[in-house]
N, C-alpha and C positions, 0 to 999 in steps of 0.2 A: 504494499499500500504506500510505497514511497512517493507516488505521484500525488497523493492527497495531503493537504495541510490538515492540521488538527481540527480546525473549525469544520472543514468539509467532511471529515470523517464523522464528527459528531452529528452533523446534519444527516448523513447517510444512514447512520445507525438509528437516528430518530425515524427516518422513513421506514427502515426495515421493521421496526417494532410497531407497525400497524398504525402509526399516526401520520396521515398524509400531510404533505408540506406544500405550501404555495411558493414557487420560485418565480420571480418576475424576470423579464428579459434584461440581461446585462451585456451591453455591447462589448465590453472588454473580454468576455468569455469566448468570443468568436473572432476568427482571423479576418483581417481586411486584406486587400490586395497587396499592400506593402509588406504585410507579414506572411504572404504566400509567395514563395520564391518563384514558382513558375509564372505566376500572374505578374509579378514585378518585372521579371526578365522580358516577358512578351510585351508588356506596355512600354518598355524602354526602346523598342525597335522602331525605326523610322521607315516610311514608305520607300520601296526600292531595296530593302534589306535582303530580300531573296534573290539569289542569282541562278535559280534552278532553270535547267533547260531539259526539254523532253527529247529523248533519243529513242531510236529503234521503234518508232510508232508503226503499229501494224494492227491487223485484224487477227485475233486468235480465239477460237472456240466461241465465235459470235460476239466477242467483246473487242473494243479498242484497247490495245495494251501499249505500254511505253515504260521506259526507264527514266528516272529523274536524277540528274546530277548537277552539281554547281557548274557554272560556266568555267571553262578552262581548268577543270579539276584534273589532277595528275592521276593516271591509271593506278588503281589500287589504294590511292590515298584516302578516298572517301567511298563508302559503299553506296551503291545506287538504291533508291527507293523504287518499288514496283507499283505501277499504276494500271488500273483497269477501269474502263468506262462501259457500263451496260445500259441498254435502253429497254423499257417495258411498255406495255400497252397503256393507253390513256395518258401519254405525255409525262412519263416518269423516267428520269435518268439517275443512275446510281454510280457514284464515284468512290473507288476504294484505293487508298494509298497506304502501303505497309513496307516494313523491312523485307528484304529478300531472304526467304527461309533457306535458300541454298547456300547462303554465306555464313551460316551458323551463328546467328545472334545469340547472346547469352540466354535468352528465353523467348518463347513465343509470346508476342503481345496479345492481350486479351481482346477477343471480338465478342460483343454482346450476343448471347444466345436466347432463343425462344421468345424473341420479340417480333421479328419479321415473320409474317404468315408463311407456312410452307407452300401454300398455293400461289403466293406472289411469284415465285420462281417460274411457275408455269406460264406466266404472262410475259416472260422475257422474249424480246424480239432479237433473233440472231442476226447480227450485222453481217452482211456479205462483202461490203466494200467501204472504202473511205475515199474521199476526194481531198486533194491537197491544193491549197490556194494561198495567196497573200491577202491578208486582211488588214484593215485599219491603216493602210498606207505604210506599214513598217517594212515591207519588202521581204520579211521572213515568212516561212511556211506555217500554215495551220492546217490541221486535219479536221475534216467536217464529216459528220455522220448523221443519218436520218434519226429523228426522234419521234415525230408524229407528222400528220399531214400538214400542219402549219408551222412546225418548228424543227430546228436542227441544233445538234450539240457540236461544239467546236473546242478542240484542244490546240491552243497556240503553243508553238514549240519554244520560241525564244523571244522574250522571256516567257516562262511557263505560265499558262493561264487556262482556265476552263470556263466556258460560258455557254448559255443557251440563247439562241436568237430566233427571230421570226423569219420565215422564208419570205422572199420578195424584197422587203426593204432592209433586211438584215439588222433591224433594230433589236436591241438586247432585252432580255428578260431577267436573267440572273447571271452572276459571275462569281468566280472564286479566284483569288490572287491577282485581281486587276491592279492592286496597289503594291504588290511585291512584299507582302508581310508574311508569306508562308515560312513556317519553320517546323522542323521535325527532328526532335532530339533523339538520335538513335541510341539503343542500348549498347553498353560497352563495358569492358572490364575496368575496374577501379584502378587508377594510377596510384603508385605508392605515395602515401602521405596525403592523398586527396580526401577532403571532408565531404561526406554525402549526407550525414545525419542532419535532421531538422528538429528544432525544439520550439515548443510553444507552451507557455504556462506550466512548466514543470514536466511536460510530456516529451518523449523523444521518439521520433520516427526514424527507424534505422535505415530506410531507403536502400536496401541491398542492391538494387539495380540502378541506382543513380537517377539523374535527370532523364525524363522520358516524355516531356510535354510536347504538345502539338499546338500550333496557332496559325490562323490565316484570316484574311479579310474576305467578306462576302458582300457583294453589292446587289441591290434591288433596283431595277430600272422602271421608269414611269411610276414612281411611287412618291406619295406624300407622307405616309406613316407606316410604321411597322408595329406588329402585335405579336403576342404569343409568349413563348418561353416560360410557361408556368414553373414555379409558383412564387409570386411576389405580391405583397400587399401595397400595390401602387396603382397608378392610373392605367386604363385600358391601353391607350397609346403609350408605347415605350419611348420615354423621353431621352434625348441625347445625354450621354454620360461623359463625353469628351469633346473638346472643340472650342473655338472662339465664342465667347459670351455664354459659355455653358458653365454653370456653377460646379465647382469641384465635386466629383461624385465617385463612388465606388462603381465598378462594373455590376451588371446584373449577375448575381451569383446563382449557380445551380449546384446545390449540395444539400442533400436531405438532412435536416436537423430537427431536433426537438426544441422548439422555441417557445418558451413560456411567455404569455402575454405579448405576442409580437406587435411591433409598432406599425402604423400605417404609413403610406407614402415613402416606401424605402425599397431600394434594389436588393436588400438583404435576402439571402436564400431561406426558404421555409421548408416545409415537410416533403415536398415532392419536386421532381425535376423532369421537364419535357423540353429537350433541346430542338424545338420546332418553332420557326418564326415565319410569319406571314407578312406580306406587304400589300398595300392597297393605295390607289391614287385616283385622282379625278379622271384619269384616262379610262378608268373602268377596269384596268389590269390588276389582277391579284396573282401573286406568286408565293411559293413557299420553299423553305430550306430546312431540312432535318438532318442533324448529325447524330447518328446512332452511336452514342458513347456514354458509358455509365460512370466515368470518373468525374471528379469535380470539374466544373466548367465555369468560366467567367466570360461574360459577353459585354462588349462595349457597343453602344449605338453612337456613331460618330456624327457630331454636329456639322452643319454646312461650313466649309472652309477649313476643316480640320487638317487638311493636307496642303494648304495654300503655300507653305514655304518649302515644300518637298522638291519642287521642280518636276514632279511626275504629272503629266498631263492625263486627264481622264480620257479613255479610249472612246467615249461616246458623249454626245451633247445632250443626251436624255436626262431629265430630272432623276437624280439617283439618291438613294439612302445607302450609306456605307456602314457596315458593321464589322466587328473584330472579335473572333471566336478563339478562346484559349482553353485548353484542357490539360489536366496533369498527366494523363496516360492514354492508353488505347491506341486505336488506329483511326485513319480517316475512313469513315463509312458514311458517306453523305448522299442525300437524295435531293434532287431538284424537281420541283412541282411547278408546271407552267400555267396552271389554271385553264382558261383565262379568268373565270369568275370566282368569287369567294367560295361558293358551294363546290365548284370543281376542285379547288385546292384541298378542301377538307375531304372530299371523296378520294382524291389521289393519296392523301396521307393515310387514311384508314384502310386503303387497299394494301398498304405496306404493313401497318401495325395492328390492324384488326378493327372490326366494327364494334360499336358498343353493345354490351350484352342486353338482351331484352329482360327487363325486370318483371317480377311477379307484380300483379295489380296492387296488392297490399303495400308493397315497398314504396309506391309513389304517393301514398296517402300520408297522414300525419303521424309522426313518431314522438313519443314522450320519454325523456331520458333525464337522468340526474346521476352525479357521483355522490352518493349512492342511494338507491332505495333500500331502506334499512333491513327489512325482513319480509316474510310472506304476508304479514298483517299490513304492512305499509303498501305493498303491491296491491292488495285487495282493496284497501281504502282508496288509493289513487284511482284504480279502475272504476270503482263504484261512483266516485265523485264525478268523473266524466259523464257517466250516465245520468246522475242526479242533475247535473247542469246542462244536459242536452248538448254536449260537445263530442263530436265523433273523434275517434283516434283508432289506430290500427296496430301500433307496436309499442310495447313497454320494454325498456332497456335496463340491464343490470351491469354496473361497472365492477371494478376489481374487488370490491369488498364482499361480493357474493360468494367468493371462493374460500376454500380452506387454506388460509395463510398464503394467498397469492399463488397457489398451485392451480394452474389452469386445467380445465376438464374436471374440476371438483366443485363441491358445494360446502359452504359452512353449514353443517347439519344442525347447528343450534338456531341459526337465523332462517335457514331455508331447509327445513326437515323433509318437506314433501314437494320437491321441485316439479315432479311430473304432474301431480294434482294441480299445482298452481298454474302450470301451462295449460292444462286441460280446461280449467275454469275460464281462462282467457280465450282459448280456442272456441269454447261454446258460444262466445259472442262474435266469432269471426276474427279474433285478435290474435297477435303473435307476440313472441318474446325474442329479444336479442341479448346474448351474453358476450362478454369480452374475452378474447383469447390473444394475448400478446406474445411476442417472440422470445422473450427472456424466460428461461426455464430455471426454476429454483434449484440451486445445488444442494439437494437434500437427499441423502442415500436411501431414506425411506419413501421417497416420492418415485412412484413406478415410472413415470415418464423420464425423469432424469437418469434413473438407474438404467433403463433400456438404451437411452441415447448415448450414455457413457460406454456401455458395453459394446455398442455397435460402432463407436468412433464417429458419431454423427455431428459432433460440435465443430464449429469454426475453431481453428488453432491460433495460438499467438505466434509471435515471431520465432519462438524457440520450439515450435511444434507441439506444445502442450495445449490441452483444452483451454480455450480463452475464458477467463473468469472476470466478469464485470459486475457492476452494481446497478440494479434497478429496483423496481417496487418490492420484489421479494428479499432484497439483499443480494448476497452472492448469487450470481446467475451465469448461465452459459447460453450460447446462441446456436441454433441449428444452421448447418451449412446448406442454405436453400439454393445455392447454385447447382447442387448435385440433384439430378432428377430422381435418383433412387431415394434420397432423403425426402424430397417433396412427396413422392408416392407413399412412403412410410408415414409421413405426417398426415396425409389425407385420410389414412385409415383411422386416425385418432378421433374422427368425428362420427364414427359408427356408434350405434346405440350400445353396443357392448363395451366400447372403450369410454365414451362419454356418458357415463351412468347418470341418469336423471335428465337426460335430454329427450325431447320428443320431436315429432315431425313439424311442429309449429315453432321450433327454436332455430334461430339464425345467428350469425356471428359478426363480431366487430373486432377488427385488427387495429390496435392502437400501438404506439411506441415502436413501430416497425421501420424506422429510419435506418438502422436500429438505434434507439436511444440507450445510452450507457451513461449513468450519472457521473461515474468517475473517469470517463474517457475524454480524450481531447475533443473539445467543443461538444461535449455531451454525446459523443458518438463512438463507434468502434475504432480502434487504432487502424491507421492505413496500412500498417505492415502485418496485420492479421492475415492468416492464410486460409484459402478455400480450396475446393477441389482442383487438382492439377497444379498446385502451388500458385494459383492466381491470388494476387494480393488484394486486400479489401479495397485499396485505393482504386483499383481498376473497375470494380463493380458496385461501389458503394451505393450509387443512386438507384440501382436496380434491386437491392436487397429486399426492400419492401414489396416490390413488384413480384418477386418470386414467392414471397411469403403469402401475399394476396392470392396468387395463382394456386398455390397448394391448398390454401383454405377453401377457396371456391371449388376446387376439384373434390375436396373432402365432402362437401355438402351434396355435390352431384352424385358422388359415389354412395353416400349414405342412403339416398333415395333410389339407388340402382338406375341412375340416369333418367329418371321420370320427371323430376321437378327442377325448375330453375333455382339456382342458389341466390341468397342475398348475403353479401359480405361487404361491410363498410371498412374502408382502409384509410389511414391517415397518410402514410407514405405512398408515393406512386411514381411511375415512370411511363415513358411512351409505351402504349399498349395496355395500360392498366384498365382502359375502358372495357376490355374483353371479360373482366372478372368481377365487376361490380361498381359500387359507388365510392366516392371519396367526399371528405368535407374539409373545410378550410382551416381546421385546427383550433388552437386555443385562443380564440378571440376574446375581446373584452367588452363589457357593457358600456359602450359610449357611442355617440353619434358618428364619430369618425369611422369606427369599425362597422357600423351599419352601412355607411356610405361606401367604404372600400369593398364590401362584400360583393357589390355588383360587378365591378371590373374583374375581380378575382374569379367569379363564376363565369363571366363572359369568356375570359381567357382560357379557363379550363375547357369550356365547350369548344372553342376554336382549335384546341390542341387535342381533341378527341374524346375528352372525358365530359360527356354531357350530363351524367348522373351525379351532380354535386350540389352542395349547399353549404351554408354557414350556420353555426349554432344560433338559433333564434334567441334573442335576449342577451347574447354574449355569455361565454363560458365563465369568465372571471368577472367579479364585481356584481353589484346589485343595480339593475336598471331602474330608473324611475318609471312610473306607470306609462307616461306618454312614450318614452322610448320603447318599452316592451310592447305596447300596442302597435306602434309604427313598425316594429320588427316583425310582428305576426302578420301585419298587412302586407308587408314586402315579401316575407318568407313564404307566404301562401303561393307565390309564383316561382319560388326556387324549384328546380328539378327534384332536389332532395330536401324535404321539409321536416326538420327536427328541432324541438326545443331541448336545450341541454344546459346544465349549470354545474359549477364546481361545488364540492361538498361544504366549503366554507361560506357560500353565499346563502342568503335567505331562501326558503322555499318559494318557488315561483310557479306553481301550477296555475292554470288560467283562472281559477275561481277565487284566488287569494287577494285580489286587488279591488274589491268592491263590485257591487252589482253592475254599475255602468261599464267598467272596464272588462268584466266578464263577458258582458253582452258584445262589446266591440271585438274581443278576441274570438268569441264564438262565431261572430259573423265572418271574420277573416278565415277561420278554418272551414266554415261552411262554403265559402267561395271555392276553396281548393276542392272540396268533395263534389260540388256542383260541376266543376271543370274536369273531373277525373277522366271522362271519356275523351275529352280533347287532349289532355296530357298523355293518356295511354296511346292514342293515335300518333302523337308526336314522338313518343319513345319507340314506337314501331318504325316510324320514318328514320330515326336515328340509327336503329338497329339495322336497317336496310341500306342506308346511305352514308351514315356518319354525320349528317347535318344535325347540329345540336338542337335540343329542345328550346333552350334559352339562347338567343343569338343577338348580336349587335344590330342596330338599325341598318348599318350599311350592308349587311348581308342580304337584306331584302330591298334596299335602295342604294345599289352600289355606285350610282353616278351622282348621288346627292351629297355634296361636300359638307352640308350642315350636320350630316350624321357621322362623319369620320372620327370625330373626337368625343362624341356624346356617349358618356358611360354612366349617366344618371338614369337614363331610360333604357329599356331593352324590349326586345320582341320575344313573345312566347309563341313559337311557330311563326307562321306568316300572317296570322290574323289578329294578334293581340299586342298592343303596346302598353307597357306599364311604366309609370313614373313614380319613383319613391319619394317620400318626404324625409329629408335628412337633417332638418334643423329643428331645434326645440321651439315650441310655440309659434310655428309658422302660420302666417295668415294668407300668404299667397305663394304660388309656385309657377314657374315657367315651363311649359311643355311644348316641344317642337314636334309637330305632326307631319312627317314627310309625305311626299307624293302629291299628285294633283287631285286625287279623290278625297272624299270626306271620310271622317272617322266618327264612330258612334260611341257615346259614353256608355260604359258597361253598367253604370248606375242608373241612368235615366233613359237611355236609348236616343238621346238627342244628337243630331248631326252637328259635327264641328268641321270647319274648313280645314283641308290639308294644305301643306306647303308653307305654313307660317308658324310662328311661335305664339302661343297663347299664354296670357297671364291669367291664371285661374285662382279663385278663392279656394282655401283649404278647409276641409271638414275633418273633425276628429273621427268620423265614421268610416272613412275609406281613403285610399290613395288613388290618384288618377289612373284610370285604365280604360283603353279605348279599343273597339273592334274596327278593323279596317274595312272600308266599303269594298264590296266584291268578294267577301268571304262568308263561309258558313261554319258555325261552331256547334258541335254536339255537346249537350249538357244532360245531367241527371238532377232533377230538382227536388227529389224527395230525400229528406235527411234520415240517415240510419246511424246506428252505433259505430259501424265500420264499413269499409268499402266492400268487404265480403258479403255484407247483408244487402248491398245494393244491386247485385248481379242480375236480378230478374226485374228490376225497376224499369219503367218506361223512359224514353229519351225525349228531350226537347231539342229542336233545331233552331238556332238563331241565325237568320238569313239577313245579312247586312248588304243592302243593294247599293250598287255604284250608280254613276250617272247614266249608265245604259240600262239600269234596272236589271242588272245581272249579278250573279254571285256563284262561287264554287266552294266546296269544302269536302272533307273526307271523314269517315268513321271506320276505325279498326276495332274489332272485337275478337277475342279468343277465349280460352278457358281460364286465362288469368294466372296460370301457374305452371303448366307443363311445357315440354318441348315439342308437343304435337304440332304447334304452329309451323315448325320447320318442315313438316310433311304436308302442309297446306290446310291444316285444321284451323281456319279462321274465316271471319267475315270481313271484307274490305269493300266499302262502298264509296262511290263518288256521288255527291249531290250537286246538281246543276240547276240553277234557276235562270231562266231566260224566256223572254217573250211571254211572260205571265204564267209560266208553268215550272214546277219543281219536279225533277226527274232523279230517280235513284238508279245508278248504274253499277254493276258488279265490276270491280277491277282486281279481284282475286283470280288466280289461275284456276282453270276448270279441271285440268287433268292432274289430280293430286292423289297422294297415297292415303290421306286421312281426311275426314270431314268434321266440321263443327257447325252446329246449328243453334239457333236461338229463336225463341218465340217472343222476344222482347219487341215492343212496338214503339212507335213515335206517338206521343200523346199531344204534343203541341208544336206548332211551327210559328215562330215569331218573325214577322217581316218588318225590318227596320228600313225606313226610307221608302216604303211603297207608296206610289203616287196615284195609282189607278183606283177606279171605283170597282165594287164587287157585289154580286148577288149571292155569292157562295162559291164553293169549289166542287169540281168533279174529280173523283179518284178513279183511276184506271190501273189495272184491268177490272177492278171490282165493280165499276159502273155505279159508284156510290157517291151521293152528295153529302157534304157536310158544311158547317157554318164558318164564316169568317167574321171576326168581330174585334173590338178593342177589349184587351184583357191585361192583367198585370204582367209586367216584364219578369218579375220574380214571384214565385208562388209562396215562398216563406221568407222570413227575415224582416218583417215589418212592412209598412206602406210602400207601394211600388207604383210608378207611373204606368198608365195604360198605353198599350201598343197594338198594332194590328196583328191579330193572331188567328191562325187556323186551328180550331179546337177539335180535339179527338179525331184526327184523321184515321188512327187505328191501323196504319200500315206497318208490316213487319220490317225490321231492319235487314233481314236476310233476303228480302224479295225485291225484284224489279217493280217499279211502279211510277206512275206520273200523277201529279196533282195539278190540275189546271184551274186557275181563277176564272170564274165566269163573269 
């Protein structure tokens, strides 16, 4: 324990002996760029630093291949790097640069495994030829290969550069090393007397393989802004970190960390890392760049004029945003996505890393969590109070205190003596339970899980190849080597009913602390020189550790139910591809207005980078929100993809009924909005599952040419039909809402039409936050309130038809059994509703030749027509040849007084059928 001072040791012992501790964020506990040698070295380099030239450029096995050497290098003095450029369907290029394995480097550099989909390789286009030309007037050769019908990939030989351009005008889309900042520190044998060790706050990193960092510049053309690279608590637009008139800043750090009470508006790294950046501009062009690398990464966004004194002329006159990417280890494994639209780039990215998992219906409803619900009596009381106050919820969560001494897969049998019965009582109301399972395993010889992992040699090793011993909630802990697929498979078995005694089919899992968090480790994480399968150092895969843990846990729930039911696993740590395995949340936020505000750009960024199933802890994890903040957070959180209230055990209890009758009413109404919109949300989750397009998305994804949307991260779209504007200040009287597009928008509250294309100053009510339905869309709802989503499955639907200036609208409804994988065999209903020329038609858009069927007798009980201008004597329903009434009726059936709107009452048509309803 030499790395701990006395005070730290006392604190950790305090943690160990069951008394949880609040630790606030302390900047000095974490490294900045100047304290991170690879970052400091890279940032010191000037444009033109790289003298690499591409030699022996050829086509081999369908790829463009080359060797990279510094110009004028003496034979044998420097080992060449090996380059390959591959192209894939739908405009994706993959660039790999590594050391030459035939030249016997000291070790093989780590390539991230199990992130790229196996089927992605089947989309490879085998190049047959390349053409050589002189480009940019430099007289030197460049090799050009086909990328897609509208694009080509170019490797410039001298100086070395890779870029993607459009055919025809040869304008650029993306480039790498246009500014000559490429550097690749090759592995080598340590010179006598050379110092490779690094020290930080009493910790020593042995660095047995020495410096091995990689850095390069990436440029985005026709771009006004860049976005992405989750996770940071900052604006949606990535602001410049270097350059003239740029306030001194750290780079955006990607290094998964356990950060207590993270601060907002900071480039500091948080719990997850996705090295995927998108650019967008008023040209309408969107492009993306993804570096598949799980080592620590630092990324600069370079302000305009950053290279003015370099003497390096830009190779293009296009408006460009330059960025600088630095990583401690790994290889170059980079993907270029040409778009050209924002949804195209997202689709291209998930074609590589995987589409978001389709959640069960209950998982997208409301979750109630606290660290910790004390015992079974507390659970029962909370559950009954929701019913007493007519507030629906679907999931109740248990944190670490439910276990026997922080031993996961166990129960404290004094506090939770009958866990199965407790879960069955919840399940009887259609509700579920989630328990926490973290990656740290208590080092206790009487603990069956530790005993088995030790015997099998399944733990991560320290630098001396002994089982790594770190400190976390249980005290002395070890960590499973999740890089090893054998260990992941073993772990997945632990979720069986035989192993997880006391679990039932209605129990699901929460993975916390899986960065991994180590209280006595450097920066509260595992040492970088710890060893994994094949002597891979932890530094090389750190950002993917939580991803592998999430994967194995998700696989465990699938295995538990013999592949029949979809899993639900919430993870704090994440990496590229985590969307395949479940949900994430934004971590240990705080109960203040700034944290409410920053939750929106954080969730928008997660969605752009593949993880659509995300949310922030409603009310803030730390601290005690005042009632206004709590109500506003519920009103906003009702539109998060993942909707959970959660709180630290030191906070006051904050269940929705504890703040007076009026606030209970307001919170109830916010939760009811979510339940009303569950059919729409579920349809959007299916869209995300099929295409990767996020449920919650930035305004510019729907309005890509509207410059007013590019920086807007106070409002967001839910699907293509709803715009939501949060209230982020205390005692607000007014708020400004920009409604993009030429068409009108309709207030979700009143049904009133509001003009599009302008900013509106609106009065603020305590009852709701502004939300608008876009003209030309149709939203499905369920208006009857039940205890849980499970109890709503047979309820009728309402369609809200928001007509545009042409008196037309479209929308979709997706329905399946809400839990199984049968939808993959075609067992679902998918309808498109089209209103045009005075009639509403339901059209099947599901495939007809399927292996499995799903049917439903659910009907549509109301059709609301917003903005309808015609007269009517009633409606005719075909093919039933049945008439029904059209009248003015309440916009909302429940939840207090509601304005009257044009409504077709009781059409009685089934959601599964083709039909037409014509207004007479």
